[in-house]
N, C-alpha and C positions, 0 to 999 in steps of 0.2 A: 320701625321695629320697636323696642320694649320699651323706649323712653321714650315714645311719641304720644305716648297717650294721652295727656298733659300738659300743652305746651304754652306759655306765656310770654309774649318780646320782653324786650329790655327796656322799661320806659327811663328817661331820663334819670329819675328818681332811683334808679336800681343797678345808675353805674358802678356804685362803690362795690360792688360784688365782683368785678370783675378786679379787684384786686386782692380778692382773696380767691380765687378759684387759683388752681398749680396743676400743668399737662405733666405728668410722668410718663415715658417710654420705660414699659417696665420690661427691668434687667434680669433684675431678680428670683430666683423660684419663688420667693414668699413673695415678691411683688405677682408674678407669675399668676401664682394660687389662692393667692388672693380676689383677683380680677375673675378668674376661672369658678371661682366660689357665687361672687356679684353676678358671674352669669346665670348661673342654675337659681340663684332665688329668684331675680330679675323675670325669667322665660317663665318659673314655674308660676310665678306669682300669676302672671297674666294667663295662664293654661298654654303658653307655646310649646311646652315641652310634660314628657310624664317622666314622674319623680323618676332618682336613678339613686341608689344607693353608696355612690362616689362623693353625692351631693356636689358635682365641680362639671364644667364645660369644658370641652376644649374640645380641639379637632386639626387635622393636619396644615390646616393652614395659617395656624398661630407656630408654626415651624421653618415656615418660606421666607428666604432671604427677602421674598418684595413685600414681605410685611412689617405695621409696626404697630405692638397694640401699647393702649395706652389708658392709664388710670388719671381720671379727670379728680383733684380731690380738691373741697372747700374746706376753709380752716382746719387743712391737715386731717381730714377723713375721707376714705378713698367715697364719693356718690355716684359715679359712673365711670362708665371706660368704653370707650373707641375702635375699633381697629382698623387703619387703612391699610388695604391692599393695593398696589399699584399694577395695572397690567400693562405689557409695552413687550416688541416682538420678541426681546430676549429673556423675557421673564413671564409668561401669558396667563399661569395660571394666577387665580382668584375665587373666591366664592362665587361673584356676580359671573364672572364666564361659564362658571361650571356650571350654575347652575342655568345660565342663558347663551350657550355657547351660540346658536345659531344667531343672535342678536348681536353679539358682541365679537363673537373671533373674525369673524370680516374686518372688523375696526381697525382690528390689531395686524391682521395679516394686510393692512393698507399701510400700518407703520404707527399707527394712532397709538396717544398714552391715556391710558382710561384709568381715574383714583375712582378706589372702591371702595366707600365706607362700611363697615359691616359690623356687626356683634354690637350693635347701639343697643348698651343697657344703661338702668340705673339703678339705686338702690329705691325701693318701693319705701321706706319710714324717711326717703329724702322728697318725694314727689315734690309734698306742698311745703314742707322747709324754704325747700331753693324751689320755687315755680320756673326760674332761668334758668338754669341747671341745661334742660334741652339742648337751648339756645348755645349755651357756652360748652357743650359737647361737640353740636357738628359744626360748629368755628372749625373744629381738626377740619374736618375735609376742605373747608376753602385753604386752608392755608396747608395742608398736601397739594392742592391742586397749583396752588401760585409755584411752589417749592418744583414740584415736577413739572411742571409746563406742560398740565393735562389737556388734552384736546377736549374729554369729556370726562362730565362726574357723575357718577350713578347712582340710585338709593333704589334698596331695596325692599319694603315695605308690604304691608297687610292692605287688602282693597281698601277699607277705610282709612286708609291714611294719605291716599292717593290727592284726594282734593286741596290737604296743607299743603303736599308738598309742591304739587301746580301754582299753590296762591303764593308760597312763601320764597318757593326758590325755584320758581318760572321751569321745572322739571314739565315731561313729556315722558307720561306713563307708554312703554313697546309692549306690551300685552298684559294677557288676562295671569290671573294670577297661577303658580304653577309649587310644585316642592322642592322644600327647601334642605339641604343640609342641615340633619339633626334636630329640624324642627318640626313639629304636627303641623300645624297653620299656614298654609299655602300664601307664601310672597311675589308680588309682582315687581317689573325691572320697571326705573323710571330715570331717564336722564336728559342730560342739557350740555349744549356746545358753553363750556365753561368760556372760554374769549367772547362769546357774542352774551352772555350772562352775566358777567362776572362785574361790570359798572354798575346796572341795573340793584344789583344784591349788594355790591358795597355801598351805594344809597341807600339804599334802605337800614341796611344793619350795616353802618360803620367801623364796627368793630370789629368784623369779621377781617378787617383787611391787617398783614403783617408786617412787621420789617425784615428782611434778610437775616438779621441774626437771630430773632426768632427762629426762622423757619430753618435755618441751618443748625442751631441748636436742637431742636427737635428732629430732624430727620437724616441731617449727616451722620454718613459711619463710616468712617476712613479707612475702614477694613473691606468695603463692600464697593465696587462701582456701579453702583445706582445710582449717586450722588449726580443732576446733573454738572454741566461744565459752569465754573462758577465765575466767568467772563462772559456772562451776559450780559447787554445792552444795560441794564441799571447798574453792574457791577463797574460796566467801562466808563461808566458816568462819574460813576463816583470817585475812581480814579482821576479823572482827569480837572475833577474840582478840586482833587486834593492836593494834585499837583501845579493846580493853577495859584493855590495858599503858599505853597511854601518860596 
């Protein structure tokens, strides 16, 4: 979407930039408003929305319990944002499911979990300053897929970006572009079976990997029943190893 116009991979000489990025879940009103303003500026810059007097872009999905809106900060400044929506039988409502229900609702009804990264925007002023920013932003989608044990990872993109997502993220286009809520430019749906492509993606981009500690720090909500069971095989193995060391 808006941040995918200029994308550069992170070469070894740019690895130090990973130490300069900070993923923050927007929880305060000030943090949320800064992101809504960033969305507006980014989409307006690329002609994806019409001008609005309020100069902000918010929708109903921002308030759903199965959505997490993140600000990505570079050197302490808000540089980009991504919202992670997670569709499941208990919480089926996401932007991608809303726009492409004929393709995704049967998957949810079959019991699958869909991680739907959306509202991918970057500050137009930072695109040349941090050419690695799009990769650092979309990394959150892979962190989410690991945390929520996703079956399917989606991307909602403009037609001209399909080749990039197919080549880099091994996603398949599922339909022609369609109208998308709040945007004047249509988007198409792309998707991949996360379990089939994850290792190939991690081989290409090892910095997309995440620790259980990072995943829990970003997505766990103690007051919500959305967090997966912590007694995963990975967690049980850690417990077993710890017990052996005692």
